[in-house]
N, C-alpha and C positions, 0 to 999 in steps of 0.2 A: 382412594385407600379403602381397605376393608376394615370396617369398624365392628364386624361380627354382630350385626343387627339380627334380631330374631325374625322369624317369618312374619309375625304380626307387626313388628316395627317396620319391616320393609313394605308390607302392604299399606300401612298408614302413610309412610313417606311417599309411596307411589301414587296413592289416592290424591294427596295434596299436590304433588308435582303435576299430575295430569290436569287437575283443575286450574292451577296457576298458569300453566302454559296455554290452556284453551281459553280461559275467561279473564284472568286478571292482567296478564301482560299486554294483551291487545287494548285494554282499557286504561292502563296506568297514567298515560298522559292526560286523558280526559278527567280521570279521578282527581289528579293533582290540580288541574285548572278549575274544576267546579267547586272544590273545597266544600264538599258535602258528604255526609255519611252515606255510604252506598247500601241502602236498605235492601235492594234487590240482590246484591251479592251476598249479603249475610243471610238472607232467606234461602238462597241456593246452598250456601254452606251448611245451613241447618238440615236441608234435605239430604245433603251428602253425609250427614251424621258427624260433622267435624267437631261439634261442641261436646260430643259424648266422650272424647278423649280426656276431658277434664273432670269427669264425674265417675264415682265408683259404680260397679255393676249393679249393686243393690238399689240404686236410684235411677237406673236407666242408662248408665254410662258404659264405658268400655274398660274401666279399670284405674283411672286416676294415676297415670304414670308420668313422672317428670320427663322421661325420655320420649314418650309419645308426644308430649306437648312441645318439647324442643324440636323434634322433627317437623311438626306441623308449622310452628312459628318460623323456623328457618325457611321452609319452602314458601310460605306466604310472603315473607320479607323479600325473597328473591324477586317476587312480582311487584309488591307494593307495601312499603313499610307502614303506611297509615292503616291499612287493613290489618296487618299483623299486630300492631300495637293495640288496636281495639280488641282483637282476639286475645292477646296475651293478658291484657288488663282484666278481661272478663274472668280469667282464671284465678286472679288474686283473691277477690272476695269469695269466690267459689271455694278455693282452698281453705280460706278462713272458716267457712261453714263446715267443711269436711273435718278439719283438725280440731276446731274449738266449739262448733255449734252443738246444740242439743238435738235430741231425736226429732222434736217437733219442727225445729228450723230446717233440718235436713229434709224431712218429708215434705215440708211446705215449698221449699225453693229449689232443691237440687233436680227433681224431675223436669221442671220447666227450663232450667238452665241446660240440661242435657238435650232437650228437644230444640234448643235454640229459640225458644219463645220468650225468654227473659235474659237480658244482658245485665251485667253488674258493673259497679265501679268501686274504687277504693279511695277514700278521702282522708288524707292526713295533712297534706301540704296546705299552708295558709300564706297570706301576703307577707307575714313576718316570720314564717317558720318553713324553711326549705330544708337545707342540709341539717339544721338544728331542729330535728323533729320533736324534741322535747319542749320546744318553745311555743307549742300550740296554745291558742287562746279560746277556741270554741268551747263553750261550757255546757254542761248538762246538769240541771238541778232537779233533784228528786221531788216529786209532787204526788203524793199518794202512791198509786201503783204505776205511775208514769214518770218519765224524765222530760224536762223541757230544755230543748237545745236552742242555743243562740250563738251565732258566729258566722264566719265566712271561710270556705275552703276554696283553694285556687288551683288552676292547672289540672283539672280532674278529667281524665280521659273517660269517654262514654257518659259524661255527666248528665246531659239532657236525654240520653237514650236508655239509661239504666233503669230497670225495674226495681232494683234495690241497690243501695249504696252502703258499704261498710264505712262508718264514720268514727274516727277516733276523737273523743272529746274529753275535757277535764271535768271529772266528777268530784274530786277532792284536791283543790289547789295547794293545800298544806302538805300533801304527800309527794309533791314533785312527780317524777316518772310513775310512781306507784299510785298516783291519783288519776290516771287516764283509763278510760273505758271504751270498749268497742260496741257500737250500736248498728243494727240493721235498720235503715230508714227506707221505707217503701215509697215509690213514686206516687204522687198524689196526696201524700200526707200534708195536711194543712200546716202552713208555715215553712214548708220546704219548697224552694223554687230554684231552677237553674238560672244563673245570671249571665254575665257577659260570655259570649262565644269568642274564643281567642282566634286571632288571625295569625297563623303560624308560618314560619319560614319553610318548614318541611312537614312530613307526615300529614299532608293536608286532607287526605280522605278520612282521617279520624276527627272526631269532635272533642274539643277540649273546652271545658266550661269552668266558670266560677259557680259555686253552689252557695246559696243563701239560706240560713236557718234563722227564723224570726218567730220566737215563741212556738217552736215546733215540738208538739207532744208525741213522744215515742213510748209505746208500752214497755213495761219492765221486761216482758218476755222476749223482747227484741235485743236484749243484751247478749253479746257473744262472749262465751267464757263467763267470767265473773267480774263484778266491779273492781277496778284497779288493775286489771290484767291487760288493758288496751295497748299500752306501749310495748309490752313484751310480745303480744300477739302480732303487732305491726312488725317488730323486728324479725320474728319467725317467718312471717310471710315474705318480707323483703329478702331474706336469705334465699328463699326459693325463687322468687320472681326475678331476681337478678340473673339467674341462669337463662330465663326467657329473654331478657334483653340481650344477653350474650348471643343467644340463638338468632335474634333479630339482626344483630350486627353481622353475624356470619352470613346470613341470607343476603343482606344488602351488599356485602363485599363480594359474594359469589356472583350476584347479578351484574355488578360493575365489571368484574373480571371477565365474565362471559361476553359482555358487550365490547370490551377492549380487545379481546382475542378476535372476535368476529370482524370488528372494524379494521384492525391492523392488517388483516388479511386481504381486505378489499381496497383500502386507501393506498394510492400510489404517489410516490414522490421520487424524483430523479429516475423515473422509468421503472421503479420497482415497488412492490408492496412494502409498506413500512415495517412489517414484521420480519423482513429480511435484514434489517439493520440491527446490529448488536445492541445498541442503546435501548431500542424498544424490546428486544428479546430479554434483556436483563430486567427491565421494568416488569414485564409479564411474569418472569420467573420469580421475582421477589413478591409480587402481588399474590401469585398462586401459593407460594410457600407460607406467606403470612396468613392467608385465608385458611389453609389446611391446618396450620398450627392452632389457630383460634378455634377451629371446629373440634380438634382433638381435645382441647381444654374444656370447651363447653360440653361436649359429650361426656367427658370424665366427670364434670361437675353434676351433670344430670344423673349419672349412676350413683354418685355420692348422696345426692338428695334422695333418690329412691331407696338407698340402703340405710338412710338415716345416719349417715356418717358423722362422727364428732367434729370433723374438720369442715362441715358444711359452710359455716360462715366465711371462713378463709378462702375456700375453694370457689365458692360462688362469687365472692368479691374479685378474685383473680380472673375468673372467666369473664365477668362483666367488664373489668378494666381492660384486659388484653384484647378481647374481641371488639370492643367499641373503639379503642384506639386504632386497631387494625382496620375497621370499617372506614374510619375517617381517612387513614393513609391510602387505602386501596382505592376508594372513590376519588380522592384527589388525584392520584396517579392515573386513574382511568380518564379523567378530564384532560390530563396532560397528553395522554396517548391520542386522544381525539383532536388535540390542538385547538384551533379556534372554533371548530364545530362543537367541541365538548362544552363550550361556554354558552352554547345556544340551546334554547328550550326544545328545538326540533329533535334533539337527541336525549336519551334518558339519563345519561351519566351526571348531568348537572343536578337533576332531581335527586339522584341517589346520594350525591355529595351533601345536598341540603338535608335529606332524610338522615344521613349518618350522624350529623352533628349532634342532634338531640340525644342520641344514645350515650354520649359521653356526659350527659347532664342529668337525665331523669333516673329514677330508682337509686338515687345517691350519686353525686358527681364523682368523677374518677379521682379527684383529689381526696374525697372522703373514702373511696375504696382503698386507696393507698394507706390511709390512716388505719382502716380496719385490718388490713393485712399486716401492717407493721405491729399493731397492738397484739395480734395473735402470735406473731413471731417472738416478740419481746417477752410475752407472758410465759413462753416455754423455756426461756433461758434462765 
């Protein structure tokens, strides 16, 4: 379909497409099996200027466009969803600095992020605070011109690789949501250490860590925004980052659809390619229609984010919900098209099905997205 992409948007998509086809797809099985962060791939991506699409031009980037990010994430996900989520999460704290950081923070961190020399992470989830983000326990106590952080964050993408982590911590427990503050914690800060590395079902080329804060002193100038704004900063960032997870889901679905189409044209049963049977044709037709519908909604959400539309929260939740449910359905159907071979690790669709599942969980479960959408609808009645 023609989504009327600009010349620059087409150039960005083509750049990612070429790299994914050449470098990532041939390695995706190995990346999944090794369960290691692919440093060499990310260094190559930096040389290709991929990270510049998440940073404004004033700091060495290409313009900080949600649509650009969506196109890049979608293509990376078509190749390997672990790589794409590491890339997408890098954009969350980066966007936090762009939207809420001060001039010194922008000058200090954004050029290195644009160059791909520094990765970032976003830390709000805790062992007892997942969907209920307001239930966080990590605390930050003011001590002179510093804050002392104590607590544990869990399931943090890029945790051990990030040069900086945006951490949401409680600075005033009496104020509830209004007592949360966002901090930039730099790698190597005493008292800050990566903990357990998670052994995941999917997205295995990404690194997911527990993060430990034990008497960790962070300078006051590393507060993002103002004290007490952390929860609202997190919500604003999640409204934007959910579009990226929608883009990831679209890429996973497209990759599975491509594999199913190719396989069904070569696999023969009863003396014919299986794509000559109407049952398979209908499955492929539904998979393609669902993927295209998800793409249309995700692209629309990206445009809304770039325009600062008032419906951003609702539309981004819709895009995340629909696209990730689609990815789970399409990848499951792709395994079915492959039959018994689809269940084997020799073929990529079982990996894609494993990768798709987590998209329904992180950045707010799809049950939470339905709550968000319903609340926006009811508020208007």
